[in-house]
C-alpha positions as CSV (number, residue, x, y, z in Angstrom):
1,M,10.1,6.0,11.8
2,R,11.8,2.9,13.2
3,L,15.5,2.5,13.8
4,D,17.2,-0.2,11.7
5,Y,14.3,-0.1,9.3
6,W,14.7,3.0,7.2
7,V,17.1,2.8,4.3
8,L,18.9,5.8,2.9
9,G,18.0,6.5,-0.7
10,R,14.5,5.0,-0.5
11,D,11.8,7.6,-0.5
12,Q,9.4,6.9,2.3
13,L,8.1,10.5,2.7
14,G,5.0,10.0,0.6
15,S,3.4,9.3,-2.8
16,D,2.1,12.2,-4.9
17,D,-0.5,9.8,-6.3
18,F,-1.7,8.8,-2.9
19,A,-1.8,12.5,-1.8
20,A,-3.9,13.3,-4.8
21,F,-6.3,10.5,-3.9
22,E,-6.6,11.9,-0.4
23,K,-7.4,15.3,-1.8
24,E,-10.0,13.8,-4.1
25,L,-11.6,12.1,-1.1
26,S,-11.7,15.3,0.8
27,E,-13.4,17.1,-2.1
28,R,-15.8,14.2,-2.4
29,R,-16.8,14.5,1.2
30,A,-17.3,18.3,0.8
31,R,-19.5,17.8,-2.2
32,T,-21.5,14.8,-1.2
33,G,-21.2,14.5,2.6
34,T,-19.9,10.9,2.1
35,K,-18.0,9.5,5.1
36,I,-14.4,8.9,4.3
37,P,-11.6,7.5,6.5
38,D,-9.9,10.1,8.7
39,W,-6.3,11.1,8.1
40,K,-4.8,8.6,10.6
41,D,-6.5,5.7,8.8
42,L,-5.4,6.9,5.4
43,D,-1.9,7.3,6.7
44,H,-1.9,3.6,7.7
45,V,-2.9,2.6,4.1
46,H,-0.4,5.1,2.6
47,A,2.4,3.7,4.7
48,R,1.7,0.1,3.6
49,F,1.6,1.3,0.0
50,L,5.0,3.0,0.4
51,Q,6.4,-0.3,1.9
52,G,5.2,-2.2,-1.2
53,R,2.5,-4.1,0.6
54,D,-0.3,-5.4,-1.5
55,V,-2.9,-6.4,1.2
56,F,-4.4,-4.2,4.0
57,L,-6.6,-5.9,6.5
58,T,-9.1,-3.9,8.6
59,W,-12.5,-3.8,10.1
60,D,-12.8,-0.1,9.4
61,R,-16.0,0.4,7.3
62,A,-14.8,3.7,5.7
63,I,-11.6,2.1,4.4
64,L,-13.5,-1.1,3.3
65,G,-15.9,1.1,1.4
66,L,-12.9,2.3,-0.7
67,A,-11.6,-1.2,-1.3
68,G,-12.3,-1.1,-5.1
69,E,-10.5,2.3,-5.5
70,F,-7.5,1.1,-3.5
71,Q,-7.3,-2.0,-5.6
72,S,-7.6,-0.2,-9.0
73,R,-5.4,2.8,-8.2
74,F,-2.7,1.3,-6.0
75,G,-3.0,-2.5,-6.3
76,I,-3.8,-2.9,-2.6
77,V,-6.3,-5.5,-1.7
78,V,-8.4,-4.1,1.3
79,A,-10.4,-6.7,3.1
80,R,-11.7,-7.8,6.5
81,P,-9.3,-10.3,8.1
82,D,-11.9,-13.0,8.3
83,D,-12.9,-12.6,4.7
84,F,-9.3,-12.6,3.5
85,L,-8.5,-15.8,5.4
86,R,-11.6,-17.5,4.0
87,S,-10.5,-16.5,0.4
88,W,-6.8,-17.5,0.9
89,D,-5.8,-20.9,-0.4
90,G,-2.4,-20.9,1.6
């Protein structure tokens, strides 16, 4: 939480859809042993989602491995910073 940032009446506590996704990832790891991002990394993406951000830049391989799922489920483009800059026409 940051002073002068939070606005009363705007839910920033969490997304049920994102929480369900985290639960699915945990179950997937239990079933298959697949490496998934830890809770701190997922919290970073979750916070950006709650803030309405549509791009998340990272070098974290576990998060990058879920880029397609973040895009299709939440509309968040997950990319390496250098790859994103190369693809950006701005």
